[in-house]
N, C-alpha and C positions, 0 to 999 in steps of 0.2 A: 316846619310842619311836613314838608315834602320828604325830608330825610327820615323823619319818624315813621311815616307811612311806608316808605321804601323798606325800612328796617322790619316793620311789621310783615310786609309781603315776603321778605327774604326768610324770616324765621318760619313763617307758615309753610313756605315751599320746601323747607328742609325736612318737614315731617309729612307733608301732603303732596298730592300729585297735580292739583289743578286749582287755580284761583282766577275768578272773573274780575276784571277791572271795569266797572260799569261804563257803558258808552265808549269803551276803548277796545277791549278784546280779552282774551284769556291767555294766561300763562300756564303751560303745561310742562310737567317734568317728565322726561323720558325715563322709563324704568331701568333700562339697560345701562345707560351712560350717566343718568342724573342731569343731563343737559336740559336747560330751560328753553322752550320754544314758544313763540307768540303766535296765536291764531286770532286773526281780526274778526272772523265770522261770529263767534259767540260773545255778545256784548251785554245781554240782558242782565240786569241786577238781580243776582240770586240772594242778596242780603249777607253773604259771608263776610266780604271786606268791611261792610258797614258794621256788622257785629263785632269784628275784630277791633276796628277803630273805636267803637263805643266802649268796649272792654278796656283796651289799653289806655285810652284817654280819660276814661271815667265820665263820659257824657251820655246823654239820652240818644235814642236811635235817630230821632229827627236831626239833631245836631251832628251826629256822626255821618248821616247821609249827606248833609250839606258840606262836610269836610271832604268826603269821598268825591262828591260832585266837583269841588274845587280842585282836587288832585287830578281828576280826569280832564278837566279844562286845561290845567297846566301842562299835562302830557300832550294834549292837542296843540297848544301854543308852541311848545318846544319842538315838536315834530314839524310843524308848519314852518318854523324859522330855520332849524338846523337839520331837519330830516331824521332826528334821532332823540331818544329819551333813555337814559340809563337809570335803572332801578337800583 
């Protein structure tokens, strides 16, 4: 499931400039270079990732929200143990 959500994030950032990962932070794409940077300050769920997951997985919003919460928790676990998470 983590791989599928990471693929959703990657595809979204190819066409858009910002995506919030709830409780984790925001991925921003720099317009000049296309480089993706992480900003920890903006963590509030704006519903975008939940909506993308619901659409791609064909599930209801509440189930998609639980999936995204699990994804966010896994990011936290991996960062706590290895100090990094690769999307």
